[in-house]
PyMOL Python script that loads the backbone (N, CA, C, O; Angstrom):
from pymol import cmd

cmd.read_pdbstr("""\
ATOM      1  N   UNK A   1     243.990 266.714 -10.183  1.00  0.00           N
ATOM      2  CA  UNK A   1     243.546 266.522  -8.825  1.00  0.00           C
ATOM      3  C   UNK A   1     243.346 265.014  -8.603  1.00  0.00           C
ATOM      4  O   UNK A   1     242.522 264.382  -9.264  1.00  0.00           O
ATOM      5  N   UNK A   2     244.096 264.468  -7.684  1.00  0.00           N
ATOM      6  CA  UNK A   2     244.048 263.045  -7.384  1.00  0.00           C
ATOM      7  C   UNK A   2     242.901 262.753  -6.410  1.00  0.00           C
ATOM      8  O   UNK A   2     242.680 263.507  -5.462  1.00  0.00           O
ATOM      9  N   UNK A   3     242.184 261.673  -6.644  1.00  0.00           N
ATOM     10  CA  UNK A   3     241.080 261.291  -5.767  1.00  0.00           C
ATOM     11  C   UNK A   3     241.611 260.931  -4.382  1.00  0.00           C
ATOM     12  O   UNK A   3     242.636 260.261  -4.255  1.00  0.00           O
ATOM     13  N   UNK A   4     240.902 261.384  -3.343  1.00  0.00           N
ATOM     14  CA  UNK A   4     241.273 260.982  -1.988  1.00  0.00           C
ATOM     15  C   UNK A   4     240.044 260.626  -1.145  1.00  0.00           C
ATOM     16  O   UNK A   4     240.143 260.497   0.075  1.00  0.00           O
ATOM     17  N   UNK A   5     238.886 260.467  -1.797  1.00  0.00           N
ATOM     18  CA  UNK A   5     237.652 260.090  -1.115  1.00  0.00           C
ATOM     19  C   UNK A   5     237.192 258.752  -1.676  1.00  0.00           C
ATOM     20  O   UNK A   5     236.904 258.636  -2.867  1.00  0.00           O
ATOM     21  N   UNK A   6     237.122 257.742  -0.813  1.00  0.00           N
ATOM     22  CA  UNK A   6     236.721 256.404  -1.233  1.00  0.00           C
ATOM     23  C   UNK A   6     235.213 256.231  -1.315  1.00  0.00           C
ATOM     24  O   UNK A   6     234.456 257.172  -1.076  1.00  0.00           O
ATOM     25  N   UNK A   7     234.786 255.028  -1.652  1.00  0.00           N
ATOM     26  CA  UNK A   7     233.371 254.728  -1.882  1.00  0.00           C
ATOM     27  C   UNK A   7     232.499 254.944  -0.652  1.00  0.00           C
ATOM     28  O   UNK A   7     231.484 255.637  -0.724  1.00  0.00           O
ATOM     29  N   UNK A   8     232.885 254.358   0.468  1.00  0.00           N
ATOM     30  CA  UNK A   8     232.075 254.481   1.684  1.00  0.00           C
ATOM     31  C   UNK A   8     232.067 255.932   2.166  1.00  0.00           C
ATOM     32  O   UNK A   8     231.027 256.456   2.564  1.00  0.00           O
ATOM     33  N   UNK A   9     233.217 256.564   2.125  1.00  0.00           N
ATOM     34  CA  UNK A   9     233.339 257.972   2.509  1.00  0.00           C
ATOM     35  C   UNK A   9     232.431 258.830   1.630  1.00  0.00           C
ATOM     36  O   UNK A   9     231.767 259.746   2.116  1.00  0.00           O
ATOM     37  N   UNK A  10     232.409 258.532   0.362  1.00  0.00           N
ATOM     38  CA  UNK A  10     231.597 259.285  -0.593  1.00  0.00           C
ATOM     39  C   UNK A  10     230.104 259.160  -0.272  1.00  0.00           C
ATOM     40  O   UNK A  10     229.375 260.151  -0.295  1.00  0.00           O
ATOM     41  N   UNK A  11     229.660 257.951   0.024  1.00  0.00           N
ATOM     42  CA  UNK A  11     228.246 257.719   0.352  1.00  0.00           C
ATOM     43  C   UNK A  11     227.868 258.445   1.641  1.00  0.00           C
ATOM     44  O   UNK A  11     226.822 259.089   1.721  1.00  0.00           O
ATOM     45  N   UNK A  12     228.744 258.329   2.659  1.00  0.00           N
ATOM     46  CA  UNK A  12     228.474 258.997   3.938  1.00  0.00           C
ATOM     47  C   UNK A  12     228.411 260.516   3.784  1.00  0.00           C
ATOM     48  O   UNK A  12     227.561 261.171   4.387  1.00  0.00           O
ATOM     49  N   UNK A  13     229.303 261.066   2.983  1.00  0.00           N
ATOM     50  CA  UNK A  13     229.294 262.516   2.744  1.00  0.00           C
ATOM     51  C   UNK A  13     227.997 262.952   2.071  1.00  0.00           C
ATOM     52  O   UNK A  13     227.407 263.969   2.435  1.00  0.00           O
ATOM     53  N   UNK A  14     227.560 262.167   1.079  1.00  0.00           N
ATOM     54  CA  UNK A  14     226.346 262.515   0.354  1.00  0.00           C
ATOM     55  C   UNK A  14     225.130 262.474   1.283  1.00  0.00           C
ATOM     56  O   UNK A  14     224.308 263.390   1.275  1.00  0.00           O
ATOM     57  N   UNK A  15     225.019 261.412   2.079  1.00  0.00           N
ATOM     58  CA  UNK A  15     223.895 261.274   3.010  1.00  0.00           C
ATOM     59  C   UNK A  15     223.936 262.385   4.062  1.00  0.00           C
ATOM     60  O   UNK A  15     222.909 262.996   4.357  1.00  0.00           O
ATOM     61  N   UNK A  16     225.107 262.645   4.622  1.00  0.00           N
ATOM     62  CA  UNK A  16     225.252 263.703   5.617  1.00  0.00           C
ATOM     63  C   UNK A  16     224.862 265.060   5.028  1.00  0.00           C
ATOM     64  O   UNK A  16     224.178 265.848   5.680  1.00  0.00           O
ATOM     65  N   UNK A  17     225.291 265.326   3.812  1.00  0.00           N
ATOM     66  CA  UNK A  17     224.938 266.578   3.148  1.00  0.00           C
ATOM     67  C   UNK A  17     223.436 266.723   2.979  1.00  0.00           C
ATOM     68  O   UNK A  17     222.882 267.797   3.214  1.00  0.00           O
ATOM     69  N   UNK A  18     222.772 265.641   2.571  1.00  0.00           N
ATOM     70  CA  UNK A  18     221.313 265.684   2.421  1.00  0.00           C
ATOM     71  C   UNK A  18     220.624 265.933   3.763  1.00  0.00           C
ATOM     72  O   UNK A  18     219.677 266.717   3.843  1.00  0.00           O
ATOM     73  N   UNK A  19     221.098 265.269   4.808  1.00  0.00           N
ATOM     74  CA  UNK A  19     220.508 265.458   6.137  1.00  0.00           C
ATOM     75  C   UNK A  19     220.663 266.907   6.588  1.00  0.00           C
ATOM     76  O   UNK A  19     219.718 267.494   7.115  1.00  0.00           O
ATOM     77  N   UNK A  20     221.840 267.487   6.390  1.00  0.00           N
ATOM     78  CA  UNK A  20     222.066 268.880   6.789  1.00  0.00           C
ATOM     79  C   UNK A  20     221.153 269.821   6.015  1.00  0.00           C
ATOM     80  O   UNK A  20     220.586 270.751   6.589  1.00  0.00           O
ATOM     81  N   UNK A  21     221.009 269.584   4.717  1.00  0.00           N
ATOM     82  CA  UNK A  21     220.134 270.431   3.900  1.00  0.00           C
ATOM     83  C   UNK A  21     218.679 270.297   4.352  1.00  0.00           C
ATOM     84  O   UNK A  21     217.973 271.297   4.478  1.00  0.00           O
ATOM     85  N   UNK A  22     218.234 269.071   4.593  1.00  0.00           N
ATOM     86  CA  UNK A  22     216.850 268.854   5.036  1.00  0.00           C
ATOM     87  C   UNK A  22     216.600 269.526   6.389  1.00  0.00           C
ATOM     88  O   UNK A  22     215.565 270.160   6.590  1.00  0.00           O
ATOM     89  N   UNK A  23     217.553 269.383   7.314  1.00  0.00           N
ATOM     90  CA  UNK A  23     217.409 270.044   8.616  1.00  0.00           C
ATOM     91  C   UNK A  23     217.360 271.567   8.463  1.00  0.00           C
ATOM     92  O   UNK A  23     216.627 272.244   9.183  1.00  0.00           O
ATOM     93  N   UNK A  24     218.130 272.090   7.539  1.00  0.00           N
ATOM     94  CA  UNK A  24     218.103 273.529   7.287  1.00  0.00           C
ATOM     95  C   UNK A  24     216.757 273.982   6.745  1.00  0.00           C
ATOM     96  O   UNK A  24     216.259 275.048   7.105  1.00  0.00           O
ATOM     97  N   UNK A  25     216.175 273.167   5.879  1.00  0.00           N
ATOM     98  CA  UNK A  25     214.863 273.505   5.314  1.00  0.00           C
ATOM     99  C   UNK A  25     213.777 273.409   6.392  1.00  0.00           C
ATOM    100  O   UNK A  25     212.938 274.301   6.520  1.00  0.00           O
ATOM    101  N   UNK A  26     213.803 272.324   7.161  1.00  0.00           N
ATOM    102  CA  UNK A  26     212.799 272.117   8.218  1.00  0.00           C
ATOM    103  C   UNK A  26     212.870 273.230   9.259  1.00  0.00           C
ATOM    104  O   UNK A  26     211.837 273.723   9.713  1.00  0.00           O
ATOM    105  N   UNK A  27     214.072 273.624   9.634  1.00  0.00           N
ATOM    106  CA  UNK A  27     214.256 274.661  10.652  1.00  0.00           C
ATOM    107  C   UNK A  27     214.281 276.071  10.071  1.00  0.00           C
ATOM    108  O   UNK A  27     214.497 277.042  10.796  1.00  0.00           O
ATOM    109  N   UNK A  28     214.062 276.179   8.770  1.00  0.00           N
ATOM    110  CA  UNK A  28     214.074 277.469   8.071  1.00  0.00           C
ATOM    111  C   UNK A  28     215.343 278.258   8.408  1.00  0.00           C
ATOM    112  O   UNK A  28     215.288 279.416   8.822  1.00  0.00           O
ATOM    113  N   UNK A  29     216.481 277.595   8.219  1.00  0.00           N
ATOM    114  CA  UNK A  29     217.766 278.188   8.549  1.00  0.00           C
ATOM    115  C   UNK A  29     218.698 278.155   7.338  1.00  0.00           C
ATOM    116  O   UNK A  29     218.661 277.232   6.525  1.00  0.00           O
ATOM    117  N   UNK A  30     219.528 279.185   7.245  1.00  0.00           N
ATOM    118  CA  UNK A  30     220.526 279.234   6.174  1.00  0.00           C
ATOM    119  C   UNK A  30     221.651 278.239   6.410  1.00  0.00           C
ATOM    120  O   UNK A  30     222.433 277.973   5.497  1.00  0.00           O
ATOM    121  N   UNK A  31     221.750 277.687   7.606  1.00  0.00           N
ATOM    122  CA  UNK A  31     222.785 276.716   7.920  1.00  0.00           C
ATOM    123  C   UNK A  31     222.674 275.483   7.041  1.00  0.00           C
ATOM    124  O   UNK A  31     223.654 274.758   6.870  1.00  0.00           O
ATOM    125  N   UNK A  32     221.521 275.237   6.490  1.00  0.00           N
ATOM    126  CA  UNK A  32     221.328 274.092   5.604  1.00  0.00           C
ATOM    127  C   UNK A  32     222.194 274.160   4.364  1.00  0.00           C
ATOM    128  O   UNK A  32     222.477 273.134   3.745  1.00  0.00           O
ATOM    129  N   UNK A  33     222.616 275.360   3.995  1.00  0.00           N
ATOM    130  CA  UNK A  33     223.485 275.508   2.819  1.00  0.00           C
ATOM    131  C   UNK A  33     224.847 274.851   3.021  1.00  0.00           C
ATOM    132  O   UNK A  33     225.529 274.528   2.049  1.00  0.00           O
ATOM    133  N   UNK A  34     225.242 274.655   4.264  1.00  0.00           N
ATOM    134  CA  UNK A  34     226.516 273.988   4.543  1.00  0.00           C
ATOM    135  C   UNK A  34     226.496 272.558   4.009  1.00  0.00           C
ATOM    136  O   UNK A  34     227.550 271.991   3.721  1.00  0.00           O
ATOM    137  N   UNK A  35     225.317 271.977   3.877  1.00  0.00           N
ATOM    138  CA  UNK A  35     225.180 270.629   3.346  1.00  0.00           C
ATOM    139  C   UNK A  35     225.672 270.489   1.922  1.00  0.00           C
ATOM    140  O   UNK A  35     225.921 269.376   1.459  1.00  0.00           O
ATOM    141  N   UNK A  36     225.815 271.597   1.224  1.00  0.00           N
ATOM    142  CA  UNK A  36     226.321 271.577  -0.148  1.00  0.00           C
ATOM    143  C   UNK A  36     227.782 271.127  -0.174  1.00  0.00           C
ATOM    144  O   UNK A  36     228.210 270.478  -1.128  1.00  0.00           O
ATOM    145  N   UNK A  37     228.542 271.463   0.852  1.00  0.00           N
ATOM    146  CA  UNK A  37     229.976 271.148   0.886  1.00  0.00           C
ATOM    147  C   UNK A  37     230.240 269.639   0.847  1.00  0.00           C
ATOM    148  O   UNK A  37     230.997 269.188  -0.012  1.00  0.00           O
ATOM    149  N   UNK A  38     229.644 268.841   1.745  1.00  0.00           N
ATOM    150  CA  UNK A  38     229.916 267.398   1.659  1.00  0.00           C
ATOM    151  C   UNK A  38     229.377 266.763   0.380  1.00  0.00           C
ATOM    152  O   UNK A  38     229.966 265.810  -0.131  1.00  0.00           O
ATOM    153  N   UNK A  39     228.274 267.275  -0.139  1.00  0.00           N
ATOM    154  CA  UNK A  39     227.743 266.740  -1.398  1.00  0.00           C
ATOM    155  C   UNK A  39     228.709 267.062  -2.540  1.00  0.00           C
ATOM    156  O   UNK A  39     228.946 266.222  -3.408  1.00  0.00           O
ATOM    157  N   UNK A  40     229.262 268.265  -2.541  1.00  0.00           N
ATOM    158  CA  UNK A  40     230.213 268.655  -3.572  1.00  0.00           C
ATOM    159  C   UNK A  40     231.485 267.811  -3.504  1.00  0.00           C
ATOM    160  O   UNK A  40     231.970 267.335  -4.530  1.00  0.00           O
ATOM    161  N   UNK A  41     232.029 267.624  -2.294  1.00  0.00           N
ATOM    162  CA  UNK A  41     233.252 266.829  -2.172  1.00  0.00           C
ATOM    163  C   UNK A  41     232.994 265.366  -2.532  1.00  0.00           C
ATOM    164  O   UNK A  41     233.881 264.690  -3.055  1.00  0.00           O
ATOM    165  N   UNK A  42     231.793 264.877  -2.257  1.00  0.00           N
ATOM    166  CA  UNK A  42     231.450 263.507  -2.651  1.00  0.00           C
ATOM    167  C   UNK A  42     231.357 263.389  -4.167  1.00  0.00           C
ATOM    168  O   UNK A  42     231.749 262.371  -4.737  1.00  0.00           O
ATOM    169  N   UNK A  43     230.843 264.418  -4.815  1.00  0.00           N
ATOM    170  CA  UNK A  43     230.665 264.347  -6.271  1.00  0.00           C
ATOM    171  C   UNK A  43     231.987 264.440  -7.032  1.00  0.00           C
ATOM    172  O   UNK A  43     232.101 263.891  -8.128  1.00  0.00           O
ATOM    173  N   UNK A  44     232.985 265.123  -6.475  1.00  0.00           N
ATOM    174  CA  UNK A  44     234.269 265.237  -7.180  1.00  0.00           C
ATOM    175  C   UNK A  44     235.324 264.262  -6.642  1.00  0.00           C
ATOM    176  O   UNK A  44     236.445 264.222  -7.148  1.00  0.00           O
ATOM    177  N   UNK A  45     234.967 263.477  -5.615  1.00  0.00           N
ATOM    178  CA  UNK A  45     235.880 262.480  -5.021  1.00  0.00           C
ATOM    179  C   UNK A  45     237.167 263.092  -4.491  1.00  0.00           C
ATOM    180  O   UNK A  45     238.217 262.451  -4.536  1.00  0.00           O
ATOM    181  N   UNK A  46     237.106 264.289  -4.002  1.00  0.00           N
ATOM    182  CA  UNK A  46     238.310 264.963  -3.508  1.00  0.00           C
ATOM    183  C   UNK A  46     237.936 265.872  -2.349  1.00  0.00           C
ATOM    184  O   UNK A  46     236.980 266.643  -2.439  1.00  0.00           O
ATOM    185  N   UNK A  47     238.688 265.782  -1.261  1.00  0.00           N
ATOM    186  CA  UNK A  47     238.449 266.612  -0.082  1.00  0.00           C
ATOM    187  C   UNK A  47     239.688 267.461   0.179  1.00  0.00           C
ATOM    188  O   UNK A  47     240.770 266.915   0.397  1.00  0.00           O
ATOM    189  N   UNK A  48     239.552 268.780   0.163  1.00  0.00           N
ATOM    190  CA  UNK A  48     240.714 269.633   0.393  1.00  0.00           C
ATOM    191  C   UNK A  48     241.263 269.527   1.813  1.00  0.00           C
ATOM    192  O   UNK A  48     242.443 269.801   2.031  1.00  0.00           O
ATOM    193  N   UNK A  49     240.440 269.136   2.780  1.00  0.00           N
ATOM    194  CA  UNK A  49     240.932 268.992   4.154  1.00  0.00           C
ATOM    195  C   UNK A  49     241.802 267.750   4.327  1.00  0.00           C
ATOM    196  O   UNK A  49     242.618 267.702   5.248  1.00  0.00           O
ATOM    197  N   UNK A  50     241.649 266.761   3.478  1.00  0.00           N
ATOM    198  CA  UNK A  50     242.480 265.563   3.553  1.00  0.00           C
ATOM    199  C   UNK A  50     243.895 265.842   3.038  1.00  0.00           C
ATOM    200  O   UNK A  50     244.846 265.188   3.468  1.00  0.00           O
ATOM    201  N   UNK A  51     244.042 266.785   2.142  1.00  0.00           N
ATOM    202  CA  UNK A  51     245.315 267.050   1.475  1.00  0.00           C
ATOM    203  C   UNK A  51     246.472 267.365   2.428  1.00  0.00           C
ATOM    204  O   UNK A  51     247.513 266.715   2.328  1.00  0.00           O
ATOM    205  N   UNK A  52     246.341 268.338   3.354  1.00  0.00           N
ATOM    206  CA  UNK A  52     247.489 268.649   4.216  1.00  0.00           C
ATOM    207  C   UNK A  52     247.877 267.520   5.160  1.00  0.00           C
ATOM    208  O   UNK A  52     249.016 267.460   5.622  1.00  0.00           O
ATOM    209  N   UNK A  53     246.938 266.627   5.449  1.00  0.00           N
ATOM    210  CA  UNK A  53     247.208 265.528   6.366  1.00  0.00           C
ATOM    211  C   UNK A  53     247.610 264.239   5.648  1.00  0.00           C
ATOM    212  O   UNK A  53     247.960 263.249   6.291  1.00  0.00           O
ATOM    213  N   UNK A  54     247.559 264.254   4.334  1.00  0.00           N
ATOM    214  CA  UNK A  54     247.936 263.083   3.557  1.00  0.00           C
ATOM    215  C   UNK A  54     246.969 261.919   3.695  1.00  0.00           C
ATOM    216  O   UNK A  54     247.354 260.761   3.538  1.00  0.00           O
ATOM    217  N   UNK A  55     245.704 262.231   3.990  1.00  0.00           N
ATOM    218  CA  UNK A  55     244.694 261.188   4.181  1.00  0.00           C
ATOM    219  C   UNK A  55     244.066 260.823   2.842  1.00  0.00           C
ATOM    220  O   UNK A  55     243.818 261.689   2.004  1.00  0.00           O
ATOM    221  N   UNK A  56     243.814 259.551   2.654  1.00  0.00           N
ATOM    222  CA  UNK A  56     243.083 259.070   1.486  1.00  0.00           C
ATOM    223  C   UNK A  56     242.274 257.856   1.912  1.00  0.00           C
ATOM    224  O   UNK A  56     242.808 256.920   2.508  1.00  0.00           O
ATOM    225  N   UNK A  57     240.980 257.876   1.603  1.00  0.00           N
ATOM    226  CA  UNK A  57     240.131 256.740   1.928  1.00  0.00           C
ATOM    227  C   UNK A  57     239.882 255.866   0.700  1.00  0.00           C
ATOM    228  O   UNK A  57     239.047 254.963   0.734  1.00  0.00           O
ATOM    229  N   UNK A  58     240.606 256.138  -0.377  1.00  0.00           N
ATOM    230  CA  UNK A  58     240.503 255.321  -1.584  1.00  0.00           C
ATOM    231  C   UNK A  58     241.255 254.007  -1.374  1.00  0.00           C
ATOM    232  O   UNK A  58     242.253 253.950  -0.657  1.00  0.00           O
ATOM    233  N   UNK A  59     240.759 252.974  -2.005  1.00  0.00           N
ATOM    234  CA  UNK A  59     241.455 251.690  -1.941  1.00  0.00           C
ATOM    235  C   UNK A  59     242.727 251.781  -2.765  1.00  0.00           C
ATOM    236  O   UNK A  59     242.744 252.365  -3.848  1.00  0.00           O
ATOM    237  N   UNK A  60     243.785 251.200  -2.238  1.00  0.00           N
ATOM    238  CA  UNK A  60     245.033 251.170  -2.997  1.00  0.00           C
ATOM    239  C   UNK A  60     245.018 249.939  -3.901  1.00  0.00           C
ATOM    240  O   UNK A  60     244.623 248.855  -3.470  1.00  0.00           O
ATOM    241  N   UNK A  61     245.441 250.102  -5.138  1.00  0.00           N
ATOM    242  CA  UNK A  61     245.443 248.943  -6.035  1.00  0.00           C
ATOM    243  C   UNK A  61     246.460 247.895  -5.576  1.00  0.00           C
ATOM    244  O   UNK A  61     247.548 248.225  -5.106  1.00  0.00           O
ATOM    245  N   UNK A  62     246.078 246.636  -5.725  1.00  0.00           N
ATOM    246  CA  UNK A  62     246.986 245.558  -5.343  1.00  0.00           C
ATOM    247  C   UNK A  62     248.085 245.443  -6.386  1.00  0.00           C
ATOM    248  O   UNK A  62     247.829 245.585  -7.582  1.00  0.00           O
ATOM    249  N   UNK A  63     249.311 245.185  -5.936  1.00  0.00           N
ATOM    250  CA  UNK A  63     250.410 245.069  -6.901  1.00  0.00           C
ATOM    251  C   UNK A  63     250.208 243.860  -7.819  1.00  0.00           C
ATOM    252  O   UNK A  63     249.747 242.800  -7.395  1.00  0.00           O
ATOM    253  N   UNK A  64     250.565 244.056  -9.077  1.00  0.00           N
ATOM    254  CA  UNK A  64     250.445 242.963 -10.053  1.00  0.00           C
ATOM    255  C   UNK A  64     251.577 241.969  -9.859  1.00  0.00           C
ATOM    256  O   UNK A  64     252.721 242.340  -9.596  1.00  0.00           O
ATOM    257  N   UNK A  65     251.227 240.695  -9.995  1.00  0.00           N
ATOM    258  CA  UNK A  65     252.238 239.651  -9.807  1.00  0.00           C
ATOM    259  C   UNK A  65     252.739 239.146 -11.123  1.00  0.00           C
ATOM    260  O   UNK A  65     253.596 238.263 -11.160  1.00  0.00           O
TER     261      UNK A  65
END
""", "prot")
cmd.dss("prot")
cmd.show_as("cartoon", "prot")
cmd.util.cbc("prot")
cmd.orient("prot")
């Protein structure tokens, strides 16, 4: 599985996941469990939704001279 989630994307996913989980806890809602998805994709550096669209937020290595 090739990485397709970059550093900034990874941080944003993790923070968003935490916010969703906290809101779910505060509102006593099961919807907070959805926050697990962005945290999981941030932890494995791979997003299945990026795959069909060919999106990657990873930095491309500079060619060696």
